[in-house]
All heavy atoms as an XYZ file, in Angstrom:
958
protein
N     -37.753    -18.591     31.383
C     -38.287    -17.985     30.184
C     -38.182    -16.467     30.243
O     -37.809    -15.844     29.277
C     -39.734    -18.464     29.985
C     -40.399    -17.875     28.778
S     -39.650    -18.552     27.305
C     -40.717    -17.928     26.093
N     -38.501    -15.867     31.419
C     -38.436    -14.403     31.474
C     -36.998    -13.913     31.358
O     -36.758    -12.829     30.870
C     -39.168    -13.864     32.687
C     -38.469    -13.911     33.990
C     -39.305    -13.232     35.036
C     -39.101    -13.984     36.332
N     -39.801    -13.422     37.437
N     -36.007    -14.745     31.780
C     -34.606    -14.351     31.597
C     -34.239    -14.347     30.123
O     -33.502    -13.481     29.663
C     -33.673    -15.281     32.371
C     -33.828    -15.135     33.855
C     -34.360    -16.157     34.620
C     -33.458    -13.955     34.490
C     -34.505    -16.025     35.983
C     -33.610    -13.809     35.857
C     -34.133    -14.843     36.592
O     -34.287    -14.694     37.942
N     -34.750    -15.294     29.380
C     -34.499    -15.371     27.942
C     -35.082    -14.155     27.240
O     -34.440    -13.550     26.382
C     -35.102    -16.662     27.374
C     -34.837    -16.918     25.895
C     -33.348    -16.940     25.598
C     -35.465    -18.230     25.476
N     -36.282    -13.748     27.610
C     -36.914    -12.568     27.014
C     -36.106    -11.315     27.372
O     -35.822    -10.490     26.500
C     -38.385    -12.433     27.487
C     -39.210    -13.577     26.901
C     -38.962    -11.083     27.084
C     -40.591    -13.695     27.488
N     -35.692    -11.189     28.613
C     -34.905    -10.028     29.033
C     -33.573     -9.977     28.288
O     -33.135     -8.928     27.836
C     -34.664    -10.058     30.529
N     -32.949    -11.141     28.112
C     -31.675    -11.211     27.386
C     -31.871    -10.809     25.931
O     -31.094    -10.037     25.386
C     -31.091    -12.620     27.478
C     -29.770    -12.829     26.737
C     -28.694    -11.921     27.317
C     -29.344    -14.278     26.830
N     -32.929    -11.283     25.286
C     -33.143    -10.921     23.887
C     -33.464     -9.439     23.730
O     -33.049     -8.821     22.771
C     -34.183    -11.767     23.186
O     -35.211    -12.160     23.977
N     -34.157     -8.845     24.682
C     -34.419     -7.414     24.617
C     -33.107     -6.646     24.762
O     -32.834     -5.712     24.022
C     -35.439     -6.988     25.700
C     -36.818     -7.527     25.345
C     -35.471     -5.468     25.859
C     -37.832     -7.386     26.454
N     -32.253     -7.065     25.699
C     -30.959     -6.429     25.901
C     -30.093     -6.542     24.646
O     -29.538     -5.557     24.170
C     -30.225     -7.054     27.096
C     -28.820     -6.565     27.228
C     -28.548     -5.317     27.749
C     -27.762     -7.360     26.842
C     -27.260     -4.850     27.864
C     -26.466     -6.910     26.947
C     -26.215     -5.660     27.468
N     -30.006     -7.719     24.070
C     -29.186     -7.932     22.878
C     -29.712     -7.106     21.716
O     -28.956     -6.469     20.997
C     -29.106     -9.435     22.516
C     -28.466     -9.655     21.161
C     -28.350    -10.186     23.591
N     -31.029     -7.075     21.527
C     -31.605     -6.278     20.435
C     -31.328     -4.807     20.613
O     -30.949     -4.125     19.688
C     -33.106     -6.425     20.316
O     -33.550     -7.659     20.595
N     -31.518     -4.285     21.805
C     -31.301     -2.866     22.010
C     -29.822     -2.531     21.890
O     -29.456     -1.477     21.402
C     -31.838     -2.424     23.373
O     -31.132     -3.043     24.402
N     -28.955     -3.446     22.296
C     -27.519     -3.224     22.183
C     -27.108     -3.174     20.718
O     -26.346     -2.316     20.302
C     -26.754     -4.324     22.930
C     -25.279     -4.095     22.965
C     -24.743     -3.091     23.765
C     -24.421     -4.850     22.184
C     -23.393     -2.860     23.803
C     -23.061     -4.621     22.215
C     -22.557     -3.632     23.024
O     -21.214     -3.393     23.056
N     -27.643     -4.072     19.914
C     -27.301     -4.117     18.504
C     -27.690     -2.821     17.807
O     -27.003     -2.363     16.912
C     -27.977     -5.310     17.837
N     -28.795     -2.206     18.230
C     -29.240     -0.981     17.597
C     -28.491      0.250     18.087
O     -28.641      1.313     17.547
C     -30.749     -0.785     17.786
C     -31.543     -1.782     16.996
C     -32.282     -2.754     17.627
C     -31.539     -1.747     15.621
C     -33.012     -3.682     16.898
C     -32.257     -2.670     14.874
C     -32.995     -3.629     15.523
O     -33.697     -4.535     14.790
N     -27.684      0.128     19.123
C     -26.955      1.285     19.620
C     -25.679      1.560     18.826
O     -25.095      2.621     18.964
C     -26.627      1.114     21.107
O     -25.670      0.085     21.269
N     -25.249      0.627     18.005
C     -24.037      0.813     17.219
C     -24.288      1.806     16.084
O     -25.374      1.869     15.526
C     -23.561     -0.523     16.669
N     -23.260      2.607     15.787
C     -23.317      3.584     14.704
C     -22.545      3.063     13.503
O     -21.507      2.416     13.672
C     -22.642      4.898     15.118
C     -23.356      5.652     16.211
O     -24.574      5.449     16.356
O     -22.691      6.433     16.899
N     -22.996      3.397     12.319
C     -22.210      3.153     11.116
C     -21.551      4.471     10.760
O     -22.230      5.481     10.563
C     -23.081      2.664      9.949
O     -23.685      1.423     10.328
C     -22.246      2.449      8.696
N     -20.242      4.478     10.738
C     -19.468      5.674     10.441
C     -18.575      5.408      9.246
O     -17.850      4.419      9.219
C     -18.636      6.097     11.638
C     -19.510      6.383     12.843
C     -18.873      7.389     13.773
N     -19.872      7.892     14.691
C     -20.507      9.043     14.532
N     -20.252      9.792     13.508
N     -21.393      9.429     15.415
N     -18.643      6.282      8.261
C     -17.867      6.128      7.029
C     -16.972      7.338      6.842
O     -17.384      8.473      7.075
C     -18.794      5.992      5.829
S     -19.903      4.575      5.928
N     -15.739      7.080      6.430
C     -14.814      8.172      6.200
C     -13.400      7.673      5.980
O     -13.182      6.529      5.590
N     -12.454      8.552      6.255
C     -11.041      8.235      6.083
C     -10.547      7.424      7.281
O     -10.598      7.913      8.406
C     -10.224      9.505      5.965
C     -10.584     10.365      4.801
C     -11.173     11.593      4.843
C     -10.398     10.063      3.422
N     -11.347     12.070      3.579
C     -10.884     11.143      2.664
C      -9.864      8.963      2.731
C     -10.860     11.181      1.289
C      -9.835      8.995      1.338
C     -10.317     10.093      0.632
N     -10.083      6.211      7.030
C      -9.516      5.358      8.074
C      -8.009      5.487      7.955
O      -7.424      5.067      6.949
C      -9.983      3.923      7.891
C      -9.522      2.912      8.931
C      -9.974      3.317     10.335
C     -10.047      1.526      8.593
N      -7.395      6.082      8.957
C      -5.976      6.421      8.863
C      -5.138      5.655      9.875
O      -5.509      5.509     11.035
C      -5.806      7.931      9.091
C      -4.413      8.401      8.821
C      -4.279      9.905      8.880
O      -5.268     10.609      9.158
O      -3.162     10.396      8.662
N      -4.002      5.168      9.384
C      -3.005      4.487     10.207
C      -1.637      5.034      9.778
O      -0.880      4.375      9.080
C      -3.095      2.979      9.989
C      -2.066      2.173     10.754
O      -1.642      1.140     10.286
N      -1.664      2.613     11.922
N      -1.308      6.278     10.188
C      -0.097      6.915      9.683
C       1.209      6.319     10.219
O       2.228      6.327      9.534
C      -0.248      8.365     10.131
C      -1.107      8.288     11.344
C      -2.040      7.128     11.110
N       1.175      5.844     11.444
C       2.351      5.259     12.088
C       1.875      4.095     12.952
O       0.687      4.010     13.274
C       3.080      6.311     12.950
O       2.139      6.885     13.870
C       3.696      7.416     12.105
N       2.781      3.218     13.367
C       2.359      2.051     14.154
C       1.505      2.420     15.373
O       1.829      3.356     16.104
C       3.678      1.409     14.587
C       4.642      1.816     13.513
C       4.223      3.211     13.127
N       0.413      1.702     15.532
C      -0.500      1.814     16.681
C      -1.276      3.122     16.748
O      -1.932      3.395     17.739
C       0.220      1.551     17.998
N      -1.219      3.946     15.723
C      -2.014      5.164     15.659
C      -3.057      4.997     14.571
O      -2.730      4.936     13.389
C      -1.139      6.391     15.357
C      -0.213      6.711     16.509
O      -0.654      6.819     17.642
N       1.059      6.842     16.224
N      -4.315      4.865     14.987
C      -5.403      4.601     14.047
C      -6.599      5.453     14.442
O      -6.952      5.521     15.618
C      -5.814      3.097     14.063
C      -6.879      2.824     13.019
C      -4.612      2.193     13.859
N      -7.214      6.106     13.457
C      -8.448      6.842     13.717
C      -9.271      6.926     12.445
O      -8.787      6.661     11.345
C      -8.178      8.215     14.304
C      -7.245      9.078     13.519
C      -7.564      9.888     12.470
C      -5.835      9.210     13.705
N      -6.441     10.509     11.990
C      -5.368     10.118     12.733
C      -4.933      8.646     14.602
C      -4.025     10.474     12.636
C      -3.602      9.007     14.488
C      -3.174      9.909     13.528
N     -10.513      7.297     12.621
C     -11.456      7.466     11.522
C     -11.933      8.909     11.539
O     -12.344      9.425     12.584
C     -12.661      6.522     11.699
C     -13.747      6.642     10.629
C     -13.294      5.976      9.339
C     -15.040      6.018     11.105
N     -11.873      9.568     10.382
C     -12.395     10.932     10.250
C     -13.632     10.886      9.365
O     -13.552     10.466      8.218
C     -11.342     11.853      9.630
O     -10.219     11.952     10.472
N     -14.757     11.291      9.938
C     -16.011     11.290      9.189
C     -16.636     12.688      9.247
O     -16.003     13.633      9.698
C     -16.964     10.195      9.679
C     -17.539     10.447     11.061
O     -17.276     11.517     11.664
O     -18.281      9.585     11.556
N     -17.880     12.795      8.827
C     -18.564     14.094      8.772
C     -18.718     14.741     10.143
O     -18.902     15.946     10.247
C     -19.921     13.952      8.094
C     -20.891     13.071      8.859
C     -22.213     12.945      8.123
C     -23.164     12.027      8.820
N     -23.464     12.304     10.194
N     -18.619     13.935     11.208
C     -18.789     14.458     12.567
C     -17.489     14.760     13.280
O     -17.498     15.257     14.401
C     -19.618     13.477     13.406
C     -21.032     13.319     12.870
O     -21.619     14.323     12.428
O     -21.540     12.180     12.869
N     -16.359     14.405     12.678
C     -15.077     14.666     13.319
C     -14.146     13.478     13.248
O     -14.330     12.564     12.456
N     -13.161     13.480     14.117
C     -12.162     12.427     14.169
C     -12.435     11.513     15.364
O     -12.681     11.998     16.469
C     -10.771     13.055     14.296
O      -9.780     12.061     14.292
N     -12.383     10.206     15.131
C     -12.684      9.212     16.160
C     -11.452      8.337     16.406
O     -10.980      7.652     15.514
C     -13.868      8.335     15.720
C     -15.080      9.150     15.459
C     -15.512      9.630     14.256
C     -16.019      9.599     16.429
N     -16.661     10.361     14.428
C     -16.996     10.365     15.755
C     -16.132      9.456     17.813
C     -18.067     10.954     16.398
C     -17.185     10.050     18.461
C     -18.151     10.779     17.758
N     -10.923      8.393     17.600
C      -9.717      7.649     17.962
C     -10.018      6.162     18.106
O     -10.943      5.766     18.819
C      -9.129      8.174     19.284
O      -8.855      9.561     19.131
C      -7.874      7.422     19.669
N      -9.201      5.352     17.454
C      -9.275      3.900     17.588
C      -8.089      3.418     18.418
O      -8.234      2.554     19.272
C      -9.301      3.224     16.193
C     -10.584      3.636     15.461
C      -9.186      1.713     16.315
C     -10.640      3.237     14.002
N      -6.919      4.010     18.182
C      -5.725      3.622     18.926
C      -4.711      4.764     18.888
O      -4.556      5.424     17.860
C      -5.112      2.371     18.279
O      -3.890      2.027     18.883
N      -4.034      4.954     20.000
C      -2.931      5.917     20.105
C      -1.742      5.157     20.686
O      -1.859      4.514     21.739
C      -3.284      7.093     21.054
C      -4.490      7.863     20.555
C      -2.076      8.018     21.237
C      -4.269      8.700     19.333
N      -0.620      5.234     20.003
C       0.574      4.513     20.452
C       0.928      4.897     21.887
O       1.038      6.079     22.211
C       1.732      4.819     19.516
C       2.950      3.971     19.785
C       4.025      4.207     18.745
O       4.229      5.309     18.279
N       4.713      3.145     18.384
N       1.062      3.875     22.731
C       1.399      4.100     24.135
C       0.244      4.565     24.994
O       0.422      4.914     26.152
N      -0.963      4.587     24.411
C      -2.121      5.075     25.167
C      -3.356      4.257     24.881
O      -3.321      3.026     24.874
N      -4.455      4.943     24.598
C      -5.749      4.301     24.388
C      -5.745      3.360     23.179
O      -5.108      3.651     22.158
C      -6.828      5.366     24.167
C      -8.168      4.751     23.835
C      -8.959      4.208     24.836
C      -8.607      4.671     22.517
C     -10.166      3.606     24.537
C      -9.820      4.077     22.207
C     -10.587      3.542     23.219
O     -11.774      2.941     22.923
N      -6.467      2.261     23.295
C      -6.659      1.346     22.165
C      -7.917      0.521     22.385
O      -8.232      0.158     23.520
C      -5.462      0.408     22.006
O      -5.660     -0.431     20.886
N      -8.621      0.238     21.287
C      -9.742     -0.690     21.355
C      -9.193     -2.082     21.626
O      -7.980     -2.303     21.571
C     -10.558     -0.673     20.036
C     -11.239      0.664     19.821
C      -9.700     -1.054     18.849
N     -10.059     -3.048     21.877
C      -9.629     -4.416     22.130
C      -9.025     -5.024     20.851
O      -9.189     -4.491     19.749
C     -10.805     -5.260     22.646
C     -11.934     -5.335     21.649
O     -11.895     -6.197     20.748
O     -12.866     -4.510     21.748
N      -8.320     -6.137     20.996
C      -7.618     -6.774     19.877
C      -8.543     -7.168     18.733
O      -8.189     -7.021     17.559
C      -6.855     -8.007     20.359
C      -5.674     -7.644     21.249
O      -5.265     -6.468     21.267
O      -5.167     -8.548     21.947
N      -9.717     -7.678     19.062
C     -10.670     -8.080     18.024
C     -11.119     -6.867     17.206
O     -11.194     -6.907     15.986
C     -11.872     -8.765     18.663
C     -12.883     -9.304     17.671
C     -14.057     -9.976     18.377
O     -13.845    -10.692     19.380
O     -15.180     -9.785     17.902
N     -11.391     -5.779     17.889
C     -11.779     -4.536     17.211
C     -10.637     -4.008     16.341
O     -10.852     -3.543     15.222
C     -12.187     -3.467     18.226
O     -13.397     -3.821     18.868
N      -9.413     -4.083     16.850
C      -8.268     -3.602     16.088
C      -8.070     -4.431     14.816
O      -7.799     -3.882     13.743
C      -6.999     -3.647     16.938
C      -5.803     -2.994     16.277
S      -6.049     -1.264     15.831
C      -5.889     -0.506     17.408
N      -8.255     -5.742     14.920
C      -8.150     -6.598     13.732
C      -9.192     -6.206     12.695
O      -8.906     -6.175     11.492
C      -8.314     -8.069     14.135
N     -10.395     -5.874     13.143
C     -11.438     -5.433     12.214
C     -11.074     -4.085     11.579
O     -11.309     -3.875     10.387
C     -12.784     -5.334     12.931
C     -13.448     -6.660     13.271
C     -14.638     -6.448     14.194
C     -13.865     -7.389     12.011
N     -10.479     -3.183     12.347
C     -10.056     -1.897     11.781
C      -9.076     -2.109     10.640
O      -9.184     -1.469      9.587
C      -9.430     -1.025     12.868
N      -8.154     -3.035     10.821
C      -7.163     -3.298      9.768
C      -7.793     -3.937      8.533
O      -7.257     -3.801      7.431
C      -5.999     -4.110     10.301
C      -5.066     -3.284     11.151
C      -4.864     -3.580     12.477
C      -4.414     -2.170     10.620
C      -4.041     -2.802     13.262
C      -3.578     -1.389     11.388
C      -3.381     -1.701     12.716
N      -8.953     -4.599      8.686
C      -9.674     -5.096      7.510
C     -10.118     -3.938      6.625
O     -10.236     -4.088      5.404
C     -10.895     -5.919      7.921
C     -10.643     -7.318      8.439
C     -11.960     -7.987      8.835
C      -9.924     -8.164      7.400
N     -10.368     -2.797      7.229
C     -10.766     -1.607      6.491
C      -9.637     -0.972      5.698
O      -9.828      0.019      5.006
N      -8.434     -1.558      5.804
C      -7.274     -1.058      5.053
C      -6.580     -2.188      4.302
O      -5.460     -2.044      3.855
C      -6.283     -0.410      6.023
C      -6.812      0.821      6.709
S      -5.618      1.573      7.831
C      -6.039      0.767      9.377
N      -7.254     -3.306      4.181
C      -6.643     -4.527      3.667
C      -6.314     -4.495      2.166
O      -5.269     -4.961      1.748
C      -7.591     -5.691      3.969
C      -7.026     -7.040      3.657
C      -7.968     -8.134      4.135
O      -9.162     -8.094      3.812
O      -7.469     -9.028      4.809
N      -7.206     -3.948      1.374
C      -7.009     -3.936     -0.077
C      -6.018     -2.830     -0.443
O      -6.352     -1.658     -0.405
C      -8.350     -3.724     -0.785
C      -8.224     -3.718     -2.298
O      -7.150     -3.504     -2.854
N      -9.334     -3.937     -2.957
N      -4.829     -3.197     -0.812
C      -3.760     -2.225     -1.076
C      -4.022     -1.419     -2.348
O      -3.396     -0.388     -2.559
C      -2.398     -2.918     -1.140
C      -1.995     -3.562      0.188
C      -2.060     -2.576      1.347
C      -1.748     -3.222      2.680
N      -2.061     -2.410      3.821
N      -4.959     -1.868     -3.202
C      -5.318     -1.090     -4.389
C      -6.123      0.145     -4.009
O      -6.234      1.083     -4.793
C      -6.149     -1.935     -5.370
C      -5.329     -3.031     -6.023
O      -4.086     -2.903     -6.093
O      -5.926     -4.028     -6.481
N      -6.710      0.151     -2.822
C      -7.485      1.284     -2.337
C      -6.933      1.792     -1.013
O      -7.668      2.157     -0.099
C      -8.968      0.896     -2.198
C      -9.639      0.883     -3.540
O      -9.788      1.920     -4.171
N      -9.995     -0.293     -4.013
N      -5.615      1.783     -0.935
C      -4.894      2.257      0.261
C      -3.818      3.222     -0.217
O      -3.055      2.909     -1.126
C      -4.258      1.065      0.990
C      -3.530      1.431      2.245
C      -4.212      1.667      3.421
C      -2.137      1.526      2.261
C      -3.545      1.998      4.594
C      -1.451      1.849      3.423
C      -2.157      2.086      4.587
N      -3.793      4.415      0.373
C      -2.786      5.414      0.011
C      -1.676      5.366      1.038
O      -1.907      5.638      2.220
C      -3.409      6.831     -0.052
C      -2.331      7.872     -0.382
C      -4.534      6.875     -1.069
N      -0.499      5.012      0.597
C       0.655      4.966      1.484
C       1.214      6.374      1.670
O       1.499      7.052      0.703
C       1.727      4.078      0.858
C       2.269      3.081      1.794
C       3.230      2.153      1.092
N       2.664      0.841      0.860
C       2.339     -0.014      1.805
N       2.504      0.318      3.057
N       1.847     -1.189      1.525
N       1.361      6.791      2.933
C       1.897      8.120      3.213
C       3.291      8.042      3.844
O       3.950      9.064      3.989
C       0.960      8.920      4.137
O       0.707      8.152      5.316
C      -0.348      9.228      3.427
N       3.700      6.870      4.229
C       5.073      6.619      4.661
C       5.333      5.135      4.454
O       4.559      4.449      3.809
C       5.333      7.088      6.101
C       4.540      6.336      7.144
O       4.287      5.144      7.010
N       4.147      7.013      8.195
N       6.366      4.591      5.025
C       6.775      3.210      4.750
C       5.625      2.197      4.831
O       5.350      1.490      3.887
C       7.902      2.824      5.685
C       8.448      1.481      5.399
C       9.614      1.164      6.289
N      10.218     -0.062      5.796
C      11.442     -0.405      6.028
N      12.224      0.388      6.720
N      11.918     -1.533      5.562
N       4.959      2.086      5.951
C       3.851      1.149      6.109
C       2.516      1.815      6.373
O       1.480      1.189      6.315
C       4.142      0.167      7.263
C       5.307     -0.731      6.946
O       5.383     -1.291      5.868
N       6.240     -0.847      7.879
N       2.554      3.071      6.723
C       1.336      3.776      7.099
C       0.623      4.399      5.924
O       1.173      4.534      4.825
N      -0.616      4.781      6.179
C      -1.385      5.432      5.137
C      -2.848      5.496      5.529
O      -3.188      5.442      6.696
N      -3.714      5.565      4.506
C      -5.138      5.668      4.773
C      -5.957      5.028      3.672
O      -5.483      4.781      2.572
C      -5.550      7.129      4.970
C      -5.370      7.989      3.739
C      -6.404      8.134      2.818
C      -4.183      8.650      3.506
C      -6.242      8.930      1.687
C      -4.021      9.460      2.394
C      -5.050      9.596      1.480
N      -7.203      4.755      4.024
C      -8.172      4.204      3.076
C      -9.525      4.845      3.356
O      -9.668      5.660      4.250
C      -8.259      2.674      3.236
O      -8.811      2.339      4.487
N     -10.489      4.454      2.586
C     -11.866      4.880      2.781
C     -12.615      3.660      3.306
O     -12.491      2.568      2.749
C     -12.444      5.344      1.435
S     -14.146      5.917      1.505
N     -13.358      3.826      4.390
C     -13.999      2.659      5.000
C     -15.258      3.047      5.751
O     -15.435      4.197      6.141
C     -13.025      1.968      5.962
N     -16.101      2.053      5.951
C     -17.253      2.175      6.854
C     -17.032      1.210      8.006
O     -16.661      0.051      7.787
C     -18.560      1.822      6.150
S     -19.157      3.102      5.052
N     -17.253      1.688      9.204
C     -17.123      0.871     10.406
C     -18.441      0.910     11.161
O     -19.060      1.971     11.279
C     -16.020      1.403     11.326
C     -14.625      1.587     10.754
C     -13.700      2.167     11.821
C     -14.071      0.279     10.231
N     -18.859     -0.237     11.681
C     -20.003     -0.292     12.593
C     -19.390     -0.321     13.983
O     -18.639     -1.245     14.308
C     -20.887     -1.528     12.319
C     -22.032     -1.593     13.329
C     -21.421     -1.500     10.893
N     -19.685      0.711     14.770
C     -18.951      0.938     16.008
C     -19.846      1.433     17.147
O     -20.946      1.920     16.920
C     -17.840      2.002     15.792
C     -16.831      1.544     14.775
C     -18.438      3.338     15.388
N     -19.300      1.337     18.338
C     -19.810      2.071     19.489
C     -18.822      3.207     19.708
O     -17.610      2.995     19.658
C     -19.832      1.197     20.754
C     -20.966      0.190     20.767
O     -21.970      0.410     20.064
O     -20.836     -0.826     21.474
N     -19.344      4.412     19.914
C     -18.467      5.554     20.126
C     -18.697      6.139     21.514
O     -19.764      5.976     22.104
C     -18.679      6.663     19.071
C     -18.339      6.161     17.688
C     -20.098      7.215     19.111
N     -17.672      6.814     22.002
C     -17.781      7.599     23.225
C     -17.664      9.051     22.774
O     -16.562      9.555     22.562
C     -16.670      7.218     24.204
C     -16.801      5.813     24.759
C     -15.862      5.583     25.916
C     -14.504      5.180     25.398
N     -13.528      4.883     26.452
N     -18.808      9.686     22.579
C     -18.840     11.046     22.045
C     -18.133     12.039     22.953
O     -17.580     13.035     22.476
C     -20.281     11.473     21.797
N     -18.119     11.779     24.272
C     -17.511     12.733     25.193
C     -16.014     12.904     24.978
O     -15.465     13.970     25.195
C     -17.803     12.348     26.649
C     -17.278     10.965     27.016
O     -17.265     10.069     26.142
O     -16.897     10.778     28.181
N     -15.331     11.844     24.518
C     -13.888     11.988     24.287
C     -13.496     11.687     22.834
O     -12.306     11.631     22.513
C     -13.076     11.156     25.267
C     -13.222      9.648     25.058
O     -13.969      9.215     24.168
O     -12.559      8.902     25.801
N     -14.465     11.482     21.964
C     -14.168     11.276     20.544
C     -13.448      9.980     20.243
O     -12.624      9.923     19.343
N     -13.772      8.935     20.992
C     -13.106      7.652     20.737
C     -14.131      6.582     20.339
O     -15.317      6.694     20.608
C     -12.318      7.183     21.965
O     -13.197      6.897     23.024
N     -13.611      5.574     19.694
C     -14.400      4.396     19.351
C     -14.095      3.353     20.414
O     -12.921      3.095     20.712
C     -14.044      3.897     17.938
C     -14.582      4.900     16.906
C     -14.581      2.493     17.687
C     -14.212      4.607     15.471
N     -15.125      2.776     21.014
C     -14.894      1.802     22.078
C     -14.981      0.358     21.599
O     -14.406     -0.531     22.224
C     -15.882      2.031     23.230
O     -17.214      1.978     22.768
N     -15.692      0.123     20.500
C     -15.837     -1.240     19.985
C     -16.124     -1.160     18.486
O     -16.888     -0.305     18.044
C     -17.002     -1.942     20.709
C     -17.278     -3.366     20.273
C     -16.238     -4.311     20.807
C     -16.598     -5.749     20.426
N     -15.489     -6.664     20.631
N     -15.504     -2.063     17.721
C     -15.779     -2.185     16.288
C     -16.428     -3.540     16.054
O     -15.903     -4.561     16.487
C     -14.490     -2.058     15.449
C     -13.821     -0.706     15.702
C     -14.786     -2.242     13.963
C     -12.462     -0.540     15.061
N     -17.576     -3.525     15.393
C     -18.314     -4.753     15.115
C     -18.114     -5.238     13.688
O     -18.193     -6.429     13.404
C     -19.812     -4.548     15.356
C     -20.118     -4.182     16.781
C     -20.340     -2.859     17.157
C     -20.155     -5.158     17.773
C     -20.607     -2.522     18.468
C     -20.419     -4.833     19.093
C     -20.652     -3.507     19.426
O     -20.897     -3.180     20.739
N     -17.874     -4.296     12.771
C     -17.749     -4.654     11.368
C     -16.955     -3.559     10.670
O     -17.071     -2.393     11.025
C     -19.135     -4.789     10.738
C     -19.131     -5.204      9.290
C     -20.540     -5.314      8.750
C     -20.481     -5.694      7.275
N     -21.779     -5.623      6.644
N     -16.172     -3.958      9.675
C     -15.422     -2.987      8.880
C     -15.521     -3.375      7.419
O     -15.450     -4.551      7.074
C     -13.957     -2.963      9.306
N     -15.689     -2.358      6.578
C     -15.731     -2.601      5.142
C     -14.929     -1.505      4.442
O     -15.210     -0.318      4.599
C     -17.169     -2.584      4.630
C     -17.266     -2.800      3.145
C     -18.692     -2.716      2.624
O     -19.613     -2.420      3.413
O     -18.874     -2.917      1.419
N     -13.918     -1.927      3.711
C     -13.140     -0.971      2.946
C     -13.925     -0.596      1.687
O     -14.542     -1.450      1.055
C     -11.793     -1.567      2.549
C     -10.862     -0.584      1.899
C      -9.476     -1.146      1.684
O      -9.197     -2.303      1.972
N      -8.563     -0.324      1.174
N     -13.921      0.684      1.365
C     -14.630      1.192      0.195
C     -13.616      1.668     -0.839
O     -12.421      1.799     -0.547
C     -15.525      2.375      0.596
C     -16.504      2.133      1.741
C     -17.183      3.439      2.125
C     -17.530      1.087      1.364
N     -14.092      1.955     -2.019
C     -13.231      2.562     -3.030
C     -12.842      3.952     -2.564
O     -13.662      4.676     -1.979
C     -13.956      2.657     -4.374
C     -14.350      1.337     -5.025
C     -15.181      1.611     -6.278
C     -13.131      0.501     -5.360
N     -11.604      4.358     -2.795
C     -11.163      5.698     -2.419
C     -12.062      6.762     -3.027
O     -12.337      7.797     -2.415
C      -9.713      5.921     -2.873
C      -8.664      5.148     -2.095
C      -7.329      5.189     -2.825
C      -8.522      5.686     -0.685
N     -12.556      6.473     -4.202
C     -13.432      7.400     -4.926
C     -14.650      7.813     -4.088
O     -15.098      8.946     -4.151
C     -13.875      6.722     -6.220
C     -14.815      7.508     -7.048
C     -15.220      6.720     -8.298
C     -16.245      7.534     -9.052
N     -16.744      6.894    -10.221
N     -15.170      6.888     -3.291
C     -16.351      7.187     -2.495
C     -16.085      8.294     -1.479
O     -16.900      9.179     -1.275
C     -16.882      5.925     -1.812
C     -17.550      5.001     -2.819
C     -18.083      3.751     -2.181
O     -17.508      2.692     -2.303
N     -19.190      3.884     -1.485
N     -14.941      8.254     -0.837
C     -14.606      9.310      0.120
C     -14.206     10.597     -0.604
O     -14.517     11.694     -0.138
C     -13.477      8.854      1.050
S     -14.022      7.700      2.333
N     -13.518     10.474     -1.724
C     -13.122     11.662     -2.481
C     -14.334     12.437     -2.980
O     -14.281     13.658     -3.123
C     -12.228     11.277     -3.651
C     -10.818     10.836     -3.274
C     -10.118     10.208     -4.467
C     -10.021     12.007     -2.735
N     -15.431     11.735     -3.251
C     -16.641     12.382     -3.756
C     -17.587     12.836     -2.654
O     -18.605     13.466     -2.936
C     -17.367     11.441     -4.726
C     -16.590     11.218     -6.006
C     -17.238     10.233     -6.950
O     -18.183      9.513     -6.541
O     -16.789     10.165     -8.104
N     -17.269     12.539     -1.406
C     -18.107     12.954     -0.275
C     -17.631     14.323      0.207
O     -16.603     14.436      0.878
C     -18.012     11.919      0.843
C     -18.916     12.226      2.022
O     -19.389     13.375      2.152
O     -19.141     11.305      2.828
N     -18.386     15.374     -0.142
C     -17.929     16.732      0.177
C     -17.848     17.005      1.681
O     -17.157     17.927      2.096
C     -18.799     17.803     -0.512
C     -20.254     17.695     -0.067
C     -18.665     17.721     -2.019
C     -21.112     18.856     -0.509
N     -18.489     16.186      2.486
C     -18.424     16.372      3.942
C     -17.062     15.980      4.508
O     -16.655     16.477      5.558
C     -19.528     15.573      4.634
N     -16.349     15.088      3.825
C     -15.047     14.633      4.354
C     -13.864     14.926      3.439
O     -12.723     14.720      3.825
C     -15.073     13.129      4.711
C     -15.370     12.271      3.492
C     -16.042     12.860      5.840
C     -15.193     10.793      3.713
N     -14.122     15.410      2.216
C     -13.019     15.731      1.308
C     -12.021     16.710      1.928
O     -10.817     16.513      1.798
C     -13.555     16.263     -0.034
O     -14.424     15.296     -0.597
C     -12.428     16.544     -1.003
N     -12.482     17.732      2.660
C     -11.505     18.677      3.250
C     -10.565     18.046      4.285
O      -9.513     18.618      4.568
C     -12.383     19.738      3.917
C     -13.709     19.626      3.263
C     -13.855     18.186      2.870
N     -10.925     16.923      4.860
C     -10.073     16.326      5.887
C      -9.282     15.131      5.351
O      -8.817     14.295      6.124
C     -10.864     15.935      7.155
C     -11.419     17.157      7.833
C     -11.961     14.925      6.841
N      -9.088     15.066      4.028
C      -8.297     13.971      3.468
C      -6.914     13.972      4.137
O      -6.288     15.025      4.278
C      -8.191     14.081      1.931
C      -7.497     12.853      1.356
C      -7.504     15.365      1.497
C      -7.556     12.744     -0.152
N      -6.478     12.830      4.628
C      -5.246     12.787      5.435
C      -3.955     12.754      4.620
O      -3.133     11.877      4.756
C      -5.427     11.516      6.254
C      -6.341     10.662      5.470
C      -7.216     11.585      4.671
N      -3.766     13.741      3.764
C      -2.516     13.828      3.010
C      -1.491     14.627      3.800
O      -1.818     15.685      4.344
C      -2.777     14.499      1.652
C      -3.631     13.680      0.685
C      -3.972     14.503     -0.548
C      -2.919     12.393      0.285
N      -0.246     14.136      3.863
C       0.757     14.809      4.683
C       1.219     16.158      4.122
O       1.778     16.952      4.841
C       1.906     13.809      4.710
C       1.726     12.961      3.507
C       0.242     12.919      3.236
N       0.935     16.446      2.857
C       1.446     17.657      2.242
C       0.392     18.736      2.015
O       0.649     19.727      1.389
C       2.098     17.335      0.889
C       1.191     16.562     -0.035
C       0.206     17.198     -0.777
C       1.321     15.190     -0.139
C      -0.620     16.476     -1.613
C       0.486     14.470     -0.975
C      -0.471     15.113     -1.723
N      -0.803     18.567      2.577
C      -1.820     19.597      2.310
C      -1.695     20.796      3.194
O      -0.961     20.898      4.106
C      -3.215     19.007      2.400
C      -3.596     18.484      3.752
C      -5.031     18.081      3.729
C      -5.475     18.088      5.181
N      -6.784     17.831      5.430
C-alpha cells in the first residue's frame, strides 16, 4: 500500500512539472523542428543531432497536421501555430518530452504580440 501511495505522489508531481508552451511550431527542413514562444526558441529536433523520442516527434507533427493553418516555406517545410505540453531543459533550450500537441489557428499567434516578431518567415 505504501508503494502505491508513493507511486501516485510521484506520478502527480511529475504530471504537474510539464509546461504548456504556445507559439510558432516550425519544421523548415527534414528533421529540424522547434517551437518559438514568448521565452525563446525550444529545440525539438536537429537533423543529424538531438531529437526527442519517436512518440514525442509524432505528437509534434500533430501540431502541424491541419494544412489550412500551416504556412509552407519550402517544398514540405513550414510552420504553424501550436500549443505543446512539454518537459523542457532550460539549460540548453531543448524540449525533452512532448505529452500533448494542439494546432491553433494562425491568427492566434499573429495576434500574440510576444511572438509576432519571431514569425518564421524566410523573407523577413
